[in-house]
C-alpha positions, 0 to 999 in steps of 0.5 A: 340371332345365326351364326355366322357359321349357319349363314354361310352354309345358307348363302352357297346353299342358295346359291345358282347354278354356276354361270355360263361359259364363255370364250375369253383371250388368254390374258384377258382370262386371267382371274378368271375360272376354267369352265372347261379344263384344259387336256393336252395335246401334245406331248410337252416337250415335244421331244426329248432334249437337254435340260442343260449346257454341256455335251450329249453322251452315252453314259456307258463310254465316260470312263475314256475321252471322248470326241466332239462330232459336232455342235446341236442347238436349241431350236435344232431339228431332232435326229440331225446328229447321232451320238456314235459310240466313243463320241459327244455331242456338244449341246444347248440347252433346251436342244433335242438330244441327239440320237444315241446319247442317253445322259448330258455330262454339264460343262463344268464337269467336262475339259477339252482339248481340240477335239477331244474331252475328257468327263471329270466324273462319272454320269447315269443314264439319263442324267440332264435329259428331260424325256418327251411328255415328261411336264404335259403328255398328249392325253393329259389332263393339264388344267381342270375345269374350276381351276382360276387362271394365273400367271402361272396357268396361264404358262401353261395353257401357253404352253398347250397352243390354248391362246383361247379358253372358255371360263365362267360369265362374270356375274353381274353384281348391281350393288345398291348404297342407301343414306341421306348422309352420303355424297359420291365418293369424287366431290370436292372438299369442304363437303357439304354440312353432315354430309361423308363420301360414299366409301363403300361403292367404288370399294364393293366395286374393286372386291367385286371385280376382283371377285370374280363379278362385274360391279354395276354400281345403281346411284346412291338412292336417299332413305325413301320408300320410293327412290329405294325401290327404284333403284332395288328394281333398277337393280334387278333388271340385269343382276345375277346378284344383288347387293345393298349397302345400308338401312339394314340395322334397326333405325327408323330410317333403315328402309332397306329391309322392308322395302325389298319384303314390298318388292317380293323379296323372300329374306332367309335370316336376317342378323348373325352373332358376328363382329363385325357385320351384326345387322347382315341380312339375306335372301332370294328375290325372283332367285336372284340371291340379296346380300343386305352389307352393313353401311359402315366401310369395315363391316362392310368389306368383312361381310363380303369377303365372308360371306358375298366372296365365297357365294361369287366364287362357287358361282363362277364355278371355283370353290369357295372357301378359302384355307385356313392356317395357324398363326401368334398373335401378336398382340392380346385381343378382346371377345365378346362370348357368343360370337364369331369375331374376325379381325383384321391382321397384318400376317407376316412370317418370322424366320422359322417361317411360321405365321405371326398374325399382327391386329392392324388397330382400331378394330371399329368397324366404320376404321377404313385404315384397319382395312388398308393395313390389313392382309389377313382376318383372324376367326375367332370362334364363339366360346373362344377367350380373349386371347393374349399374345402369343396365343394360337390363331385361325387366320386366312389370307385375303387374296 
């Protein structure tokens, strides 16, 4: 068996070049990766302006009462008013700083008597002023290529007027499920005897979309070589990546690897020293990556997260690795030596901001409930002993 670390390395080494760029509306680009970085073509803010409601003043004049000589509001044209020596101008947050002013004092630190203003405490030059270009200056890199667009980064792009951005195309990911026992997920109760609903297909489609891909679900193939081959050939026609589910273990009816090999698939590894997901296969078919996931839903989900998600991120120009951090385990766990364990956990923080990892219950590979309760994974290395409650462990957030 190959190690989990070596398996991930081989998967990423086989990643195709990032998908080509395409122009997309900014809101439709959320969750996708910039193919071309954004450079500021204008200053943000475009002029010096006030950071607060108050009075624009000359800092050197604050030792004596001032005369209020006017008002400037957000949206007024810069340079409309000038602050003369001994004067002050009432100003709103975001309003352009009048000529002659070098500070803004907050209204709550002033007293007014008609047109006369008294400042209650001294303020230095620059106080309350947002300088032109301090957010973004002309020529400055605003968002680099490889940045994943989020609602937060949308603000930066919109501030530059970029409502169309170039992002990497979503890779088309064909999902081939197989198994005589599977019926579509929308099959009503009661199910036919011996059948189960296909939970993997919808789950993987959602994971693919959330990871930057475009899912294409192939109708489930029975456990027979000809229809399975037909499903795989159909998947190959338009896919940038093929994900199979089931049929990669050692049973008599596990046909996926055999059929793929007959079609020209070049396998790089099979079986990984991990739990869950030992019967994982990976290779290429005419330069298209093929990942063979195990059929149990928890195994399929965890293996997707550890191998398919990083592959998709690499194919969309994104850094494939997610940050890991230390957390404190809140319940003991069993660990088989020699295997990397990926444990579904719910991650929270305590009052001191320290991460706590709560196992989500039964970790067997068929349990979808342990997936639904999880927002993170613990990674227990092959040499780890059985971790006890209170042990420091390595964790990753799933989102």
